[in-house]
C-alpha positions in Angstrom: -39.5 -88.6 -90.5 -37.1 -91.1 -88.0 -34.1 -88.8 -89.0 -35.8 -85.6 -88.7 -36.6 -86.5 -85.1 -32.7 -88.1 -84.5 -31.2 -84.8 -85.5 -33.6 -82.5 -83.5 -32.6 -84.2 -80.2 -28.8 -83.8 -80.9 -27.6 -80.4 -78.8 -26.1 -77.5 -81.2 -22.5 -77.9 -82.8 -19.8 -76.9 -80.8 -21.9 -76.6 -77.6 -20.8 -78.5 -74.5 -23.4 -80.7 -73.1 -23.1 -79.6 -69.5 -22.0 -76.2 -68.7 -18.8 -76.1 -66.6 -19.0 -76.2 -62.8 -17.8 -73.3 -60.5 -14.6 -74.5 -59.5 -13.7 -75.0 -63.2 -14.6 -71.7 -64.1 -12.7 -70.1 -61.0 -9.7 -72.4 -62.2 -9.9 -71.1 -65.8 -9.9 -67.2 -64.4 -7.2 -65.2 -63.8 -8.8 -63.8 -60.3 -9.4 -67.7 -59.4 -5.7 -68.4 -60.1 -4.7 -65.5 -58.2 -6.7 -66.4 -55.3 -5.1 -70.2 -55.4 -1.8 -68.7 -55.8 -2.6 -66.6 -52.5 -4.1 -69.1 -50.4 -1.4 -71.8 -51.2 1.4 -69.2 -50.2 -0.4 -68.3 -47.0 -0.4 -72.2 -45.9 3.2 -72.4 -46.9 3.9 -69.3 -44.6 1.9 -70.8 -41.7 4.1 -73.9 -42.2 7.1 -72.0 -42.3 6.6 -70.2 -38.9 5.9 -73.3 -37.2 9.0 -75.1 -38.7 10.9 -72.2 -37.8 9.9 -72.3 -34.0 10.4 -76.1 -34.1 13.9 -75.8 -35.5 15.0 -73.2 -33.0 14.7 -75.9 -30.4 18.3 -76.8 -31.7 19.5 -74.0 -29.6 18.5 -76.1 -26.6 20.4 -79.1 -26.9 20.3 -82.4 -28.6 17.8 -84.4 -26.3 15.1 -81.4 -26.4 15.5 -81.2 -30.5 15.3 -85.2 -30.6 12.5 -85.1 -28.6 10.7 -82.8 -30.8 11.5 -84.8 -33.7 9.8 -87.7 -31.9 6.9 -85.6 -31.0 6.0 -84.7 -34.8 6.0 -88.6 -35.4 3.8 -89.3 -32.5 1.4 -86.2 -32.9 -2.4 -86.9 -32.6 -1.6 -90.4 -30.6 -3.1 -92.6 -29.4 -5.9 -91.7 -31.6 -3.9 -91.3 -34.7 -1.1 -93.9 -35.5 2.4 -93.1 -35.8 3.3 -90.7 -38.2 -0.5 -90.4 -39.4 -0.5 -86.7 -38.7 2.8 -85.7 -40.2 1.8 -87.4 -43.3 -1.3 -85.4 -43.4 0.7 -82.0 -43.1 3.0 -83.5 -45.8 -0.2 -84.2 -48.1 -1.5 -80.5 -47.5 1.7 -78.8 -47.7 2.8 -81.0 -50.9 -0.6 -79.7 -52.7 -0.1 -76.3 -51.4 3.5 -76.6 -53.3 2.1 -78.0 -56.2 -1.0 -75.6 -56.8 1.2 -72.6 -56.0 3.9 -73.8 -58.5 1.3 -74.5 -61.4 -0.6 -71.3 -60.8 2.4 -69.3 -60.7 3.7 -70.7 -64.0 0.1 -70.4 -65.5 -0.2 -66.7 -64.8 3.4 -66.2 -65.8 2.5 -67.2 -69.1 -0.4 -65.2 -69.4 1.4 -62.3 -68.5 3.9 -63.0 -71.4 1.3 -63.8 -73.5 -0.5 -60.5 -73.0 2.7 -58.6 -74.0 4.5 -60.7 -76.6 6.3 -57.7 -77.3 9.2 -56.7 -74.8 9.2 -53.1 -73.7 11.8 -51.0 -75.6 12.6 -49.1 -72.2 12.5 -51.2 -69.1 11.3 -49.5 -65.9 12.7 -50.1 -62.8 10.0 -48.9 -60.4 9.4 -52.6 -59.2 11.7 -53.9 -56.3 14.3 -56.4 -56.8 12.2 -58.9 -54.9 9.7 -58.5 -57.6 11.5 -58.8 -60.5 13.3 -62.1 -59.2 10.1 -63.8 -58.0 10.1 -66.1 -60.6 13.7 -67.2 -60.4 13.0 -67.4 -56.4 10.5 -70.0 -57.2 12.7 -72.0 -59.0 15.5 -71.8 -56.4 13.1 -72.8 -53.8 11.7 -75.4 -55.6 15.1 -77.2 -56.0 15.7 -76.4 -52.3 12.6 -78.7 -51.2 14.0 -81.6 -53.1 17.5 -81.3 -51.6 16.0 -80.6 -48.4 13.9 -83.6 -48.3 16.8 -85.5 -49.6 18.9 -84.3 -46.7 17.1 -84.4 -43.7 14.0 -86.4 -44.1 14.8 -89.5 -46.5 18.8 -88.8 -45.5 19.9 -89.9 -49.0 22.6 -87.1 -49.4 23.5 -86.7 -45.9 27.0 -88.5 -45.6 26.4 -88.8 -41.8 23.4 -89.3 -41.1 21.4 -91.5 -38.2 18.2 -92.6 -38.6 16.1 -91.1 -35.6 18.8 -88.3 -34.7 17.5 -85.0 -36.2 19.9 -83.0 -34.2 23.0 -84.9 -35.3 21.6 -84.9 -39.1 21.4 -81.2 -39.1 25.0 -80.7 -37.4 26.1 -83.2 -40.0 24.7 -81.1 -42.7 25.8 -77.5 -41.7 29.2 -79.1 -40.9 30.1 -79.0 -44.9 30.6 -75.9 -47.0 27.8 -77.2 -49.8 25.1 -78.0 -47.1 25.7 -74.5 -45.9 25.8 -72.5 -49.3 22.7 -74.6 -50.5 21.0 -73.7 -47.4 21.9 -69.9 -47.0 21.1 -69.1 -51.0 17.6 -70.8 -50.3 16.8 -69.1 -47.4 17.9 -65.4 -49.1 15.8 -66.2 -51.8 13.1 -67.3 -49.3 13.2 -63.8 -47.8 13.0 -61.9 -51.2 10.2 -64.3 -52.5 8.1 -63.5 -49.1 8.8 -59.8 -48.8 6.6 -59.7 -52.5 4.7 -62.6 -52.1 2.9 -61.8 -48.4 2.1 -58.4 -49.7 0.7 -59.5 -52.9 -1.5 -62.6 -51.1 -3.0 -60.0 -49.0 -3.9 -57.7 -52.0 -5.5 -60.5 -53.6 -7.7 -61.5 -50.9 -8.7 -58.0 -50.5 -6.6 -57.2 -47.3 -5.1 -54.1 -48.3 -6.1 -50.7 -48.4 -4.4 -47.4 -48.9 -5.0 -46.6 -45.0 -3.4 -49.8 -44.1 -0.5 -50.2 -46.5 2.4 -48.6 -44.5 1.4 -50.9 -41.6 1.2 -54.2 -43.9 4.4 -53.0 -45.7 6.0 -53.0 -42.3 4.6 -56.3 -41.3 5.9 -58.0 -44.6 9.3 -56.5 -44.4 9.3 -57.9 -40.6 7.7 -61.2 -41.3 10.6 -61.7 -44.1 13.2 -60.6 -41.9 12.3 -62.7 -38.9 12.3 -65.8 -40.9 15.0 -65.3 -42.8 17.1 -64.5 -40.0 15.8 -67.3 -37.8 16.6 -70.0 -40.4 20.0 -68.5 -41.2 20.9 -68.4 -37.5 21.2 -72.4 -37.3 23.5 -73.0 -40.0 25.7 -69.9 -38.3 25.5 -71.2 -35.1 26.6 -74.8 -36.2 29.8 -73.1 -38.2 30.7 -70.8 -35.2 30.6 -73.8 -32.6 27.4 -72.8 -30.9 25.9 -75.7 -32.1 27.9 -78.8 -32.1 
């Protein structure tokens, strides 16, 4: 009798004791992963816009650019301590980068698993940016590591001076390899944005046939402005406009 009571209290074999939570269900679904990919991408896009606006201050001279770098570290003061706001931004950005990379990889694996046999005749209807999204993401990921080592930790910047962002930026773009790495990454960024922003808008339900032409125009302009804006800095150093 005791054995019968004990066995009756056990949950059926193979059935989990608790149902999965809503976040877990969303994370496991393709729609949920695409939503995470879109939101994390838009967070990084907002950062890029703000980052470009700040970087363009380099054209106003060393004092203003260095003051901007100091302002970033005192942002939120006196309520927040030195660099607290900057570290909050870094944590949010790091989380967005990790989520974006993980979901992009997982969605790519699902896409490959759904089509295990390659097409005999490959169609070329998709844009060049679409076909190079994966490689563009890898290039940008490697560039982020280089960029941190170059202008944040100053590890690979041979002429770096702590607390002098203007001088450090000029030192980076005074080398052929610094320019080559940065220009390659910014071109990859432009292609990535051109497809990624459009995909994010579609995923979040912002696209429609009536708005398609306008959204594509906004996507192209946004990618072009950001790419040209970031490229203007190494070009200015190479041509002596910024020195």
